[in-house]
C-alpha positions, 0 to 999 in steps of 0.5 A: 882765372878771375874772367872764368869766375866772372863770367859764371857769377854774371858780372865782369871786372874792369882793370882797376878792380871795380865790380859792375854788374852786368844784367842789373834790375836797375837797367830794366825798364820798369811798368808805369806807376799805378795811377793814385788810388781814390781816397775815400773820405773818413768818416767824420767823429759821431755823437756818441751816448754818455755812460750815464745821463744826468737829470737836472735836479742832479746836475744843479746838486753836483754844480752845489757840491762842486763850488768849494774852496778847493776844486775837486770832481767826483767819481761815480763807481760800485763796490761789493757791498750789501746783500744783493752783490753792488752798491754805488760809490761816490768820491771825491778826486782830483784827476780821473784814473787811468781807465774812467770815462768822462761824462760831461752835461750842463757845465758839470763833469763827473768820472766813471770808475772804469771798473764800473762801467759795465754796471752803470752803463745806460743809467740815470743819475737823480737827486731826490728829497724828501722829508726824511732823506735826500740823496742821489738815485741811480735808475739803473736798466740793467739790474736783475735783483735789488734788496729791499732797502735799495741800497744794493743791486745785482747786475745780470746778462743779456740772455 
């Protein structure tokens, strides 16, 4: 009965009851291996444009601010504030947030808040001093509307 069963299943049984396959895939000749494919050169990393550019006056002022007794960095962000909707916000931080973009220019490193990237991208940060005030000024090409005093702005989408 075992021989009849072994013929139907196409394997044979030896007297010591070890199972051997009669026609296995391993006993068939294999096709020759394919020639190695041509490896394409990996693209080299390209220099990317920074999220924000910093003028030399702003770099010097940031350097002065960061040379305190406790080493800290500055995070640039925006907040919902003012009559036009958004306002720039600068804050001292110890380390970057999870989604912050790091911008390093002329030895000064600032972080751009990840939630503010679409509002700030392409901007230029400058330091302006006049007889009445001294402040960081942002020249932002994405601004579609601003309030009269210049404290807040609105960012629109490209048509």
